[in-house]
C-alpha atoms as one frame of an Amber mdcrd trajectory, in Angstrom:
protein
 -54.871 -26.096-127.631 -53.444 -29.571-128.094 -54.133 -31.839-125.148 -51.352
 -33.893-123.676 -51.279 -37.613-123.208 -50.755 -38.369-119.509 -48.655 -41.420
-120.416 -46.270 -39.314-122.498 -46.274 -35.986-120.664 -43.844 -37.127-117.968
 -41.241 -38.505-120.437 -41.562 -35.328-122.512 -40.935 -33.134-119.488 -37.777
 -35.099-118.658 -36.647 -35.131-122.274 -37.129 -31.370-122.608 -34.718 -30.888
-119.732 -32.193 -33.374-121.162 -32.305 -31.792-124.638 -31.840 -28.293-123.238
 -28.869 -29.481-121.200 -27.364 -31.297-124.193 -27.804 -28.183-126.320 -25.850
 -26.156-123.778 -23.088 -28.648-123.021 -22.605 -30.267-126.444 -24.501 -28.171
-129.010 -22.795 -29.756-132.027 -24.065 -33.221-131.067 -27.777 -32.381-131.275
 -28.574 -32.014-134.975 -32.359 -32.286-134.959 -35.001 -32.680-132.256 -38.445
 -31.423-131.258 -38.392 -27.856-130.015 -38.338 -27.800-126.241 -40.456 -24.643
-126.150 -43.627 -26.626-126.734 -45.466 -27.757-123.634 -46.282 -31.148-125.102
 -45.009 -33.234-128.004 -46.541 -36.449-129.278 -44.197 -39.445-129.049 -42.188
 -40.967-130.496 -39.719 -38.091-130.314 -37.468 -37.953-133.393 -33.865 -37.086
-132.464 -30.845 -36.914-134.782 -27.354 -36.878-133.280 -23.885 -36.442-134.744
 -22.035 -39.557-135.883 -19.713 -39.522-132.857 -22.558 -39.384-130.309 -23.223
 -43.089-129.831 -22.865 -42.787-126.051 -25.495 -40.028-125.982 -27.846 -42.186
-128.046 -27.289 -45.103-125.679 -28.200 -42.918-122.709 -31.347 -41.564-124.369
 -32.408 -45.019-125.505 -31.916 -46.410-122.005 -33.886 -43.535-120.467 -36.765
 -43.229-122.934 -37.004 -46.492-124.866 -40.005 -46.561-127.210 -40.640 -42.840
-126.684 -37.666 -41.886-128.870 -36.607 -42.641-132.441 -32.861 -42.083-132.629
 -30.478 -41.571-135.491 -26.721 -41.335-135.047 -25.180 -39.765-138.109 -26.796
 -41.485-141.086 -27.879 -44.619-139.206 -30.602 -45.632-136.789 -29.897 -46.378
-133.152 -29.777 -49.022-131.798 -28.373 -51.110-134.673 -31.054 -53.154-136.371
 -33.835 -50.868-135.145 -35.544 -50.567-138.521 -34.082 -50.416-141.993 -31.536
 -47.772-142.886 -31.782 -46.127-146.255 -28.301 -46.240-147.737 -27.104 -42.838
-148.872 -26.960 -42.856-152.648 -25.976 -40.213-155.123 -29.159 -38.518-156.253
 -27.088 -36.518-158.726 -24.598 -38.941-160.257 -21.370 -37.476-161.556 -19.359
 -38.481-164.609 -15.571 -38.816-164.778 -13.794 -35.612-165.744 -11.598 -35.463
-168.817  -8.019 -35.325-167.427  -7.129 -33.015-170.309  -9.805 -30.523-169.208
  -9.240 -30.192-165.467  -7.445 -31.648-162.456  -8.402 -31.635-158.776  -5.919
 -32.228-155.945  -5.893 -31.701-152.202  -3.736 -28.768-151.160  -1.945 -31.032
-148.671  -2.294 -34.285-146.692  -5.658 -34.698-144.988  -6.038 -36.421-141.593
  -9.328 -36.431-139.673 -10.320 -38.097-136.412 -13.211 -40.517-136.800 -16.552
 -38.883-136.145 -15.187 -35.396-136.799 -15.736 -32.906-139.611 -13.035 -30.784
-141.212 -12.737 -28.047-143.818  -9.758 -28.627-146.100  -9.090 -27.228-149.585
  -8.971 -28.671-153.066  -6.972 -27.104-155.900  -8.812 -27.258-159.227  -6.617
 -26.618-162.259  -8.097 -25.629-165.607  -6.296 -27.502-168.392  -8.655 -26.369
-171.163  -8.528 -23.347-173.454 -11.669 -21.765-172.015 -12.827 -20.417-168.688
 -13.742 -22.922-165.972 -16.513 -22.016-163.553 -17.235 -24.214-160.504 -20.597
 -23.560-158.823 -20.656 -24.107-155.044 -22.420 -22.952-151.891 -19.079 -21.615
-150.719 -17.524 -25.059-150.459 -17.597 -28.513-152.019 -18.975 -31.408-149.973
 -16.688 -34.430-150.255 -17.615 -38.106-150.194 -15.539 -40.843-148.607 -15.269
 -43.909-150.816 -13.912 -47.426-150.656 -10.541 -47.131-152.449 -11.037 -50.511
-154.142 -14.710 -50.557-155.152 -15.105 -46.757-155.259 -18.519 -47.036-153.623
 -19.533 -44.274-151.228 -19.117 -45.291-147.578 -19.486 -41.993-145.740 -19.331
 -38.237-145.702 -20.911 -35.130-144.254 -24.501 -34.990-143.009 -26.164 -31.796
-141.908 -27.771 -28.611-143.067 -25.873 -26.203-145.286 -26.657 -22.729-146.513
 -27.257 -22.504-150.233 -25.771 -19.260-151.589 -24.300 -19.467-155.057 -20.540
 -18.929-154.919 -18.706 -19.344-158.206 -14.990 -20.088-158.398 -13.455 -19.211
-161.757 -10.169 -20.352-163.314  -8.873 -19.199-166.658  -6.755 -21.407-168.957
  -3.785 -22.894-167.068  -4.984 -21.291-163.813  -5.643 -23.028-160.478  -8.408
 -22.044-158.090  -8.476 -23.141-154.438 -11.914 -24.162-153.122 -12.902 -25.049
-149.515 -13.719 -28.737-149.125 -16.106 -29.966-146.412 -15.216 -33.489-145.244
 -17.343 -35.467-142.800 -16.795 -38.981-141.472 -20.330 -40.211-140.794 -20.710
 -43.784-142.020 -23.432 -44.569-144.552 -22.979 -48.322-144.097 -24.270 -50.176
-141.018 -21.519 -52.796-141.284 -18.892 -50.077-140.696 -20.542 -48.618-137.600
 -21.666 -45.042-137.075 -18.382 -43.477-138.205 -16.025 -44.492-140.986 -13.330
 -46.608-139.262  -9.683 -45.525-139.032  -7.646 -46.203-142.135  -6.768 -44.794
-145.542  -9.845 -44.076-147.641 -10.606 -42.540-150.995 -12.068 -39.065-151.293
 -14.198 -37.653-154.087 -15.039 -33.985-154.631 -17.923 -33.622-157.119 -17.602
 -30.464-159.224 -20.715 -28.734-160.551 -19.636 -26.686-163.549 -21.261 -23.609
-164.975 -22.426 -25.542-168.045 -24.460 -27.909-165.839 -22.088 -30.868-165.868
 -21.289 -32.635-162.594 -17.831 -34.162-162.758 -15.434 -36.084-160.537 -11.690
 -36.363-160.961  -9.509 -39.253-159.858  -9.994 -40.118-156.158  -7.883 -38.326
-153.582  -6.878 -39.761-150.189  -8.000 -39.115-146.618  -6.566 -40.745-143.507
  -9.029 -41.289-140.681  -7.497 -41.678-137.243  -8.867 -42.996-133.957
């Protein structure tokens, strides 16, 4: 059996209680943490919170200090506490041929900062063949700077990975769920993407292995 450290056992006991309470009161906020079923956990305790949980992070940091390593959304808490790895595209996409397909939101999209929403994107097949879009049941969008087109935010979190294929024949349109998150990937913007009008990209993984993006769409983030 693993022996406990007397200097850390008391903070762990308090933290177990706080994590259990947080899981009951605000379950969406707590994205990753040590399991509270274990009698002892070696510090520092790694805790990931949702992007809109800065006040929770502040409370945990004030209560536990060096015993916790906190992340709010994609970024460390408090600001400047270590180096953040900027979220980069590990699977870069290439621009889609506008004569082959088109992707458009099925209506205006407004999201409160720090929140996540499921919208829909209409993908129209403009080619002469069948178009197959491979997904896990939805497409995960990226929020981009409308001028530089660099990624500034998006969704963070675990997703199931079933293969769900959406198919559109020539001149047909298929509607696909679109997962949109507002966690900031840039420390200079804060933990959530600030209110304003931002670009939105929906990478499409096709059945032939290509990963394409159409012209940016628009999302309005509100306070």
